[in-house]
C-alpha positions as a printed Julia matrix, in Angstrom:
209×3 Matrix{Float64}:
   1.65  -16.01   -6.71
   4.76  -15.04   -3.64
   3.81  -12.39   -1.6
   5.26  -10.33    1.15
   3.45  -11.18    4.06
   5.57   -9.25    7.11
   4.61   -6.56    8.72
   4.32   -3.89    6.18
   5.16   -1.1     9.06
   8.82   -2.23    9.37
   8.27   -1.63    5.49
   8.02    2.45    5.93
  10.53    2.24    9.08
  13.66    1.35    6.4
  12.55    3.7     3.76
  12.09    6.36    6.35
   8.29    7.97    5.05
   4.63    6.97    4.97
   4.65    5.04    2.34
   0.78    4.28    3.1
   0.31    0.31    3.31
  -1.69    0.35    6.14
  -4.75    2.89    4.5
  -6.81    4.8     7.22
  -4.1     3.2    10.32
  -1.46    5.56    9.25
  -3.05    8.12    9.36
  -3.62    7.98   13.22
  -1.7     7.44   15.54
  -1.19    4.24   15.64
   1.33    4.33   12.57
   5.47    3.14   13.06
   6.73    6.32   11.46
   4.86    8.36   13.63
   5.74    6.44   16.78
   9.83    5.74   16.14
  10.74    7.33   13.5
  13.81    5.49   13.23
  15.19    1.75   11.06
  14.06   -1.35   11.68
  16.58   -4.02   13.62
  18.6    -4.35   16.81
  21.23   -1.3    14.8
  18.25    0.83   13.32
  19.22    3.16   15.57
  22.91    3.96   15.09
  25.18    6.04   12.68
  24.52    5.1     9.62
  27.28    5.47    6.89
  26.96    7.77    3.96
  24.78    6.03    1.21
  26.43    5.26   -2.15
  25.08    6.23   -5.47
  24.01    3.15   -6.3
  22.25    2.31   -2.13
  19.83    5.58   -2.97
  18.92    3.73   -6.54
  18.0     0.59   -5.22
  16.53    2.99   -1.84
  14.19    4.35   -4.32
  13.26    0.92   -6.55
  12.48   -0.85   -3.08
  10.54    2.34   -3.01
   8.73    1.98   -5.66
   8.19   -1.51   -5.62
   5.87   -1.56   -2.29
   4.02    0.99   -2.85
   2.15   -0.72   -5.1
   3.75   -3.81   -4.23
   4.49   -5.38   -6.28
   7.53   -8.14   -6.02
  10.78   -8.17   -8.4
  10.23  -10.17  -11.23
   6.45   -8.93  -11.35
   8.57   -5.22  -10.78
  11.56   -6.21  -13.64
   9.36   -6.84  -16.33
   7.09   -3.8   -15.8
  10.55   -1.47  -16.33
  11.14   -3.77  -19.35
   7.97   -2.77  -20.47
   8.09    0.69  -19.52
  11.49    0.77  -21.52
  10.01   -1.01  -24.77
   7.45    2.26  -25.68
   8.23    5.35  -26.94
   8.73    8.49  -24.31
   9.83    8.38  -21.75
  10.76    5.44  -20.1
  10.47    7.2   -16.04
   7.42    8.05  -16.08
   6.2     5.14  -18.65
   7.05    2.2   -15.82
   4.8     4.95  -13.19
   1.72    5.17  -14.99
   1.54    1.39  -15.68
   1.95    0.58  -12.06
  -0.6     3.56  -12.29
  -2.98    1.57  -14.93
  -2.37   -1.61  -12.55
  -6.79   -2.91  -11.73
  -5.38   -3.16   -7.94
  -4.36    0.93   -7.84
  -7.11    1.98   -9.93
  -9.42    0.25   -7.28
  -7.64    1.88   -5.26
  -7.69    5.32   -6.44
 -11.04    4.84   -6.86
 -11.71    5.09   -3.4
 -12.75    1.84   -3.5
 -10.43    0.54   -0.57
  -8.13    2.27    1.87
  -4.61    0.25    0.65
  -3.41   -1.08   -2.39
  -3.55   -4.84   -0.91
  -6.86   -4.4     0.96
  -8.1    -3.86   -3.33
  -5.78   -6.81   -4.07
  -7.68   -8.68   -2.18
 -11.0    -7.57   -3.29
  -9.99   -8.08   -6.64
  -8.68  -11.5    -6.04
 -12.44  -12.06   -4.65
 -13.48  -11.79   -7.29
 -15.81   -8.38   -6.85
 -14.57   -6.38   -9.48
 -15.58   -6.49  -13.31
 -13.77   -4.17  -16.38
 -16.9    -3.62  -18.84
 -19.15   -6.44  -17.63
 -16.56   -9.34  -17.99
 -14.53  -11.09  -14.76
 -11.36   -9.23  -13.65
  -9.77  -11.21  -10.33
  -5.76  -10.84  -11.48
  -4.97   -7.65   -9.97
  -2.26   -6.46  -12.49
  -4.2    -6.37  -15.15
  -3.72   -2.75  -17.12
  -6.49   -0.75  -17.13
  -6.87    1.7   -20.75
  -8.75    4.42  -21.85
 -12.88    4.56  -21.55
 -12.55    0.61  -19.62
 -15.8     0.66  -16.81
 -14.36   -0.69  -13.45
 -18.14   -1.58  -11.53
 -18.4    -3.72   -8.51
 -20.12   -6.96   -8.46
 -23.74   -6.93   -8.25
 -23.77   -9.6    -5.89
 -21.54   -7.44   -3.57
 -22.71   -4.58   -3.95
 -25.08   -5.57   -1.52
 -22.18   -7.3     1.5
 -21.36   -4.11    4.3
 -18.62   -4.05    3.08
 -19.79   -2.26    0.01
 -22.12    0.17    1.95
 -19.17    0.78    3.72
 -16.5     2.32    0.84
 -20.44    3.8    -0.08
 -21.02    6.61    3.3
 -17.26    6.86    3.55
 -16.35    7.89   -0.59
 -18.35   10.75   -0.49
 -15.25   12.54    1.0
 -12.87   11.25   -0.99
 -11.14   13.15   -4.12
  -9.64   11.27   -7.65
  -7.49   11.74   -9.4
  -8.46   13.54  -12.86
  -8.09   10.47  -15.12
 -10.38    8.65  -13.68
 -14.06    9.6   -13.27
 -16.44    8.54  -10.52
 -19.58    7.55  -10.2
 -20.65    7.34   -5.71
 -23.83    6.75   -6.34
 -23.64    3.88   -8.74
 -19.96    2.79   -7.26
 -18.68    2.99  -11.14
 -15.11    3.97  -11.55
 -14.01    5.05  -15.85
 -10.9     5.64  -17.11
 -11.03    8.95  -19.11
  -7.17    9.26  -20.13
  -3.65    7.14  -18.97
  -2.03    9.65  -16.31
  -0.02   12.65  -16.43
   3.54   12.6   -14.64
   1.5    15.0   -12.48
  -1.07   13.62  -11.19
   0.76   10.81  -10.04
   1.47   11.81   -6.64
   3.39    9.17   -5.45
   6.41   10.45   -3.49
   9.11    8.26   -6.48
  12.35    9.97   -8.52
  11.68    7.23  -11.87
  14.93    8.94  -13.46
  17.52    6.62  -10.18
  15.3     3.4   -11.23
  16.21    4.38  -14.58
  19.59    4.67  -13.37
  19.46    1.65  -11.73
  18.69   -1.25  -14.04
  21.03    1.06  -16.89
  23.98    0.11  -15.11
């Protein structure tokens, strides 16, 4: 499947805020937003025209896509699914995005970014309830157990994760066993537990046009 392969720091600069797409690097002085806090391109530092209502809605949708690292068609399909569910469409959308396996792996602290989590999932390092799980878009359910495969546990990568995970916080809707490097889904995330800087009502307005 196609994916964005360009410089991700450019995406943060375009949105005018840190999206934490490069993991630990985003917390250092090397972060592009800290060094060049303006939009990319030759006109990035020039005067900008007033953003229209449609422009605000579009930017919010693009921001959400970039935070979770998914393409336009995937995002559109996710929105359609959220719209068919009972409840508030915007909250349903964020809840679906949070339930993606790559995001859950990131939230549990098994990867420093969602991009890294996606790569680890695709390389067959994880199982769900003991079954093979190498598709990043799999939606986890309440009670699901996410484990690192036994043969992967001895790798240097996961030994480093085990050493660093003690200092990381886990969302309340997930349970992490730091000793055995396993995670369990305790509940579906509420809007208050989803700490992404997204105004989901703007995305709903965009798709309702």
